[in-house]
C-alpha positions in Angstrom: 0.0 0.0 0.0 1.3 3.4 -1.0 0.3 6.6 0.8 1.5 10.2 0.7 1.5 10.4 4.5 5.0 9.9 5.8 4.3 7.1 8.4 5.5 3.6 7.6 6.7 0.4 9.2 9.7 -1.5 8.1 10.2 -5.2 8.8 13.7 -6.8 8.8 13.5 -10.5 7.9 17.2 -11.0 8.7 16.4 -10.0 12.3 13.7 -12.6 12.6 16.2 -15.2 11.4 18.8 -13.9 13.8 16.4 -14.1 16.8 15.3 -17.6 15.8 18.9 -18.8 15.8 19.5 -17.1 19.1 16.5 -19.1 20.6 18.0 -22.3 19.2 21.4 -21.5 20.6 19.8 -21.3 24.1 18.1 -24.7 23.7 20.6 -26.6 21.4 19.1 -30.0 22.1 15.5 -29.0 21.3 13.6 -28.2 18.2 11.8 -24.9 18.0 8.3 -24.0 17.0 8.4 -20.5 15.5 5.3 -18.9 16.8 3.6 -16.8 14.1 0.2 -16.4 15.7 -1.6 -13.0 15.6 -0.2 -12.3 12.1 3.3 -13.0 13.5 2.7 -10.6 16.4 1.7 -7.9 13.9 4.8 -8.3 11.7 3.0 -10.3 8.9 2.6 -14.1 9.0 3.9 -14.5 5.5 6.9 -12.2 6.1 7.9 -14.3 9.1 7.4 -17.6 7.4 9.4 -16.6 4.4 12.2 -15.3 6.7 12.3 -18.7 8.5 11.2 -21.1 5.8 14.6 -22.6 5.3 15.5 -23.0 9.0 12.4 -23.3 11.2 11.8 -26.7 12.7 8.1 -25.9 12.7 5.5 -23.1 12.8 2.9 -22.5 15.5 -0.3 -20.5 15.0 -4.0 -20.5 15.8 -6.3 -20.6 12.8 -6.7 -23.8 10.9 -7.3 -21.9 7.6 -4.0 -20.2 8.0 -2.2 -23.5 8.6 -3.8 -24.9 5.5 -2.7 -21.8 3.5 0.9 -22.5 4.6 0.6 -26.1 3.4 -0.8 -25.0 0.1 2.1 -22.5 -0.3 4.6 -25.4 0.1 5.5 -25.2 3.7 6.6 -28.7 4.6 7.6 -28.3 8.3 5.3 -29.4 11.1 2.5 -26.8 11.8 1.1 -26.6 15.3 -2.5 -25.4 16.0 -2.0 -23.8 19.4 -5.7 -23.8 20.3 -6.6 -27.0 18.5 -9.7 -27.7 16.5 -13.1 -26.0 16.7 -15.2 -28.0 14.1 -15.5 -31.2 12.1 -14.0 -29.2 9.2 -10.9 -28.5 11.2 -10.6 -32.1 12.1 -10.7 -33.1 8.4 -8.1 -30.4 7.6 -5.8 -31.6 10.4 -5.8 -35.1 8.8 -5.6 -34.0 5.2 -2.8 -31.5 5.7 -0.9 -33.4 8.3 -1.2 -30.6 10.9 -0.1 -31.0 14.6 -3.0 -30.3 16.9 -3.1 -29.1 20.5 -5.9 -30.8 22.5 -6.9 -28.9 25.7 -10.3 -30.2 26.6 -12.5 -33.4 26.5 -14.8 -31.8 23.9 -11.9 -31.5 21.5 -11.0 -35.1 21.9 -14.6 -36.2 21.4 -14.7 -34.0 18.2 -11.7 -35.9 16.9 -13.2 -39.3 17.7 -16.5 -38.4 16.0 -15.1 -36.8 12.9 -11.6 -38.3 12.3 -11.0 -41.0 9.8 -7.4 -41.6 10.5 -5.6 -43.3 7.6 -2.2 -42.1 8.9 -0.9 -41.1 12.3 -1.9 -37.6 13.5 0.3 -35.7 15.9 -1.5 -34.4 19.0 -0.2 -32.2 21.8 -2.1 -32.9 25.0 -2.1 -29.7 27.0 -1.9 -29.8 30.8 -3.2 -27.0 33.0 -0.4 -26.6 35.6 -1.4 -23.3 37.0 -2.1 -20.9 34.2 -5.8 -21.8 34.4 -6.6 -20.8 30.9 -6.6 -24.0 28.8 -5.6 -27.6 29.6 -6.5 -30.8 31.3 -6.5 -30.8 35.1 -5.6 -33.8 37.3 -9.4 -34.5 37.5 -9.9 -34.6 33.7 -6.6 -36.0 32.5 -7.5 -39.7 33.2 -10.6 -39.5 31.0 -8.6 -37.8 28.3 -6.2 -40.8 28.2 -9.2 -43.1 28.1 -10.6 -41.3 25.0 -7.2 -41.3 23.4 -7.3 -45.1 23.4 -10.1 -44.8 20.8 -7.6 -42.9 18.5 -4.9 -45.5 17.8 -3.5 -43.5 14.9 -2.1 -40.6 16.9 1.4 -39.6 18.1 1.0 -37.9 21.4 3.2 -35.2 23.0 2.6 -33.3 26.3 2.8 -29.5 26.7 2.0 -26.8 29.2 2.3 -23.0 29.3 4.1 -21.0 32.0 2.4 -18.0 33.6 5.4 -16.5 35.3 8.6 -17.7 33.5 9.5 -14.0 33.3 8.9 -13.2 37.0 10.2 -13.9 40.4 8.1 -17.0 41.0 9.5 -18.6 37.9 8.5 -22.1 36.7 9.3 -24.4 39.6 5.8 -24.8 40.9 4.2 -25.4 37.5 7.1 -27.7 36.4 6.5 -29.8 39.5 2.8 -30.0 38.7 3.6 -31.0 35.2 5.8 -33.8 36.4 3.2 -35.1 38.8 0.5 -35.1 36.1 2.8 -36.6 33.5 3.8 -39.4 35.8 6.1 -41.9 34.0 5.6 -40.3 30.6 8.7 -40.6 28.5 7.4 -39.2 25.3 8.0 -35.8 23.7 7.2 -32.6 25.7 7.0 -28.9 24.9 7.1 -26.4 27.8 9.3 -23.4 27.2 8.1 -20.0 25.9 10.5 -17.2 25.2 11.2 -16.3 28.8 11.7 -20.0 29.8 14.0 -20.5 26.8 16.3 -17.7 28.1 16.0 -18.2 31.8 15.0 -21.8 32.7 17.0 -24.4 30.7 15.5 -27.3 32.6 12.3 -26.6 30.7 13.6 -26.9 27.2 12.4 -30.5 26.6 12.0 -31.7 23.0 10.4 -28.5 21.5 10.6 -24.9 22.6 8.1 -22.2 21.5 9.9 -18.8 20.9 7.3 -16.1 20.4 8.0 -12.5 21.4 11.8 -13.0 21.2 11.5 -13.8 17.5 10.4 -10.2 16.9 13.2 -8.6 18.9 11.5 -7.7 22.1 12.5 -8.8 25.6 10.2 -11.1 27.6 11.6 -9.6 30.8 10.5 -6.2 32.1 13.9 -5.6 33.7 16.2 -6.9 30.9 16.6 -5.1 27.6 16.3 -6.9 24.3 19.7 -5.6 23.2 21.4 -7.1 26.3 19.9 -10.5 25.4 21.3 -10.3 21.9 18.0 -9.8 20.2 17.6 -7.6 17.1 14.5 -5.4 16.5 12.4 -6.5 13.6 9.8 -3.8 13.3 10.6 -0.1 13.0 7.8 2.4 13.0 8.8 5.8 11.6 7.3 9.0 10.4 8.1 12.7 10.0 7.5 16.1 11.5 4.5 17.8 9.8 4.2 20.9 11.9 6.2 23.0 14.4 4.9 25.3 17.2 6.8 27.7 19.4 5.5 27.8 22.9 5.9 30.2 25.8 5.6 29.2 29.5 2.0 28.4 30.3 1.0 27.2 26.8 -0.7 23.8 26.8 -0.5 21.0 24.2 -3.1 18.7 22.7 -6.5 17.5 23.7 -7.3 18.2 27.3 -4.2 20.4 27.7 -2.5 17.6 29.7 0.9 19.1 29.1 1.8 22.7 30.1 5.1 24.3 29.0 7.1 25.5 32.0 9.5 27.5 29.8 9.8 28.5 26.1 9.7 25.3 24.0 9.7 24.2 20.4 7.2 21.5 19.7 7.1 19.2 16.7 3.9 17.5 15.4 4.4 13.9 14.2 2.2 12.1 11.6 1.3 9.2 13.9 -1.6 8.6 16.3 -3.7 6.0 17.9 -5.4 5.2 14.5 -2.0 4.1 13.4 -1.6 1.8 16.4 0.4 4.0 18.7 -0.9 3.7 22.2 -3.3 6.5 23.1 -2.5 6.1 26.8 1.2 6.9 26.2 1.9 9.8 28.5 4.2 12.8 28.1 7.8 11.7 28.4 7.5 8.6 26.2 10.8 8.2 24.3 10.9 9.2 20.6 13.8 10.0 18.3 14.1 12.9 15.8 17.0 13.3 13.4 19.2 10.9 15.3 18.5 12.5 18.8 16.4 11.1 21.6 13.6 13.3 22.9 10.1 12.7 24.4 6.5 13.1 23.5 4.4 15.9 25.0 0.6 16.0 25.5 -2.0 13.5 24.6 -1.8 11.2 21.6 -4.6 12.0 19.2 -6.1 10.0 16.3 -3.6 11.0 13.6 -1.0 13.1 15.3 1.2 13.4 18.4 3.6 16.0 19.6 7.3 15.9 20.7 9.8 18.2 22.2 12.2 19.8 19.7 13.6 22.4 22.0 17.1 20.8 22.0 16.9 19.8 18.3 16.9 23.2 16.5 17.8 21.6 13.2 14.6 19.6 13.1 11.8 21.2 11.0 9.0 20.0 8.8 10.0 16.8 7.1 12.5 15.8 9.8 12.5 12.0 10.2 11.1 10.4 13.4 11.5 7.0 14.9 8.5 5.9 17.0 10.1 2.6 17.9 12.8 0.3 16.4 16.0 1.3 14.5 15.4 4.0 12.0 17.3 6.8 10.3 16.1 9.1 13.0 17.6 7.0 15.7 17.0 4.0 17.9 14.1 3.6 20.3 13.5 0.2 21.8 9.9 -0.9 21.6 10.1 -2.2 25.1 10.9 1.3 26.4 7.9 2.8 24.5 5.7 0.1 25.9 6.9 0.6 29.5 6.3 4.3 29.3 2.8 3.6 28.0 2.1 1.1 30.7 1.9 -1.9 28.3 4.1 -4.5 26.6 5.8 -4.6 23.2 3.5 -7.5 22.2 0.6 -5.0 22.2 2.5 -2.3 20.3 3.3 -4.8 17.5 -0.1 -6.4 17.3 -1.9 -3.0 17.3 -0.1 -1.7 14.2 -3.0 -0.4 12.0 -3.8 -1.7 8.5 -3.5 1.9 7.2 0.2 1.9 8.0 2.3 1.0 4.9 4.7 -1.9 5.6 7.9 -2.6 3.6 10.8 -5.0 4.0 14.1 -3.8 5.3 16.5 -5.8 3.1 19.5 -3.8 4.3 19.5 -5.6 7.7 21.8 -8.6 7.9 21.8 -11.6 10.3 25.2 -10.6 11.7 24.4 -7.0 12.3 25.8 -5.7 15.6 
């Protein structure tokens, strides 16, 4: 999509590959599902798949129709449906297209029994609820699940769970112990580790790990930067200054006048707002870069525009380049810092990128970029 408005997002495929390899280096004995759900966390499912097509051990996503589309496009690696099947049609697609299917409740197992005509083994991941309390079998329902599985002789079973606090102080020990109790003497394949567990809890690596946010260059830890982890940013959101205002002390900026100048200031107006996916709740002081210099936002983010402080960047005028997050010609602004200032996480920034923002590939980035 082309637009005369200066805002755009750039995606660096080489950075996705670098980050995938980094995940693999932390779990060298495991295979890795490249998680491309939610349109690859807002980066574009097909862009992520093409970046990893030659190296990914497998891809993980949600929608059966998207998995089928990957198969029809020639993707031969295993494809994991993270929420499993929702209909008889999904069951038929799992069998026909050799998809790997998470099963998290008795109803899904019964759906498979009723609608599956298994002419070849189908790979299933039995999900155990070890404390996240979203999806998964509990100790009370797991026995019945195993009983139903006996009616499906043409299946290859793996076990999985999802950690709620792999990035926090409580860690994974409690959930890991619950998993071990529920699994009993299970000696088959397991998949446990998300991005945080891959980086922090090597005892969870098992047979398959599931890197998600780390693929896209953001840190899974609030207190540790992506750069210090060796991750490379994949998405850069950039725009330009489209207006300049000179303020005197007492002047206010934006809707609601939430920012008041306490001295003479020079303010730049950026072509970016919440309709582009920038968080409306980002407060004054959120980091931004203009012409290679870090500065901060001022006032409330509006639908199509936002303001930033140009007082110490006198060379910046209309047309000056701006980096909202990522690594742009206007400077580097880690998405994690923007997210923290806005009281959210980088996951949300990436996923919220609006369809009206043009996206292009940054082919200048390389896997070995420092």
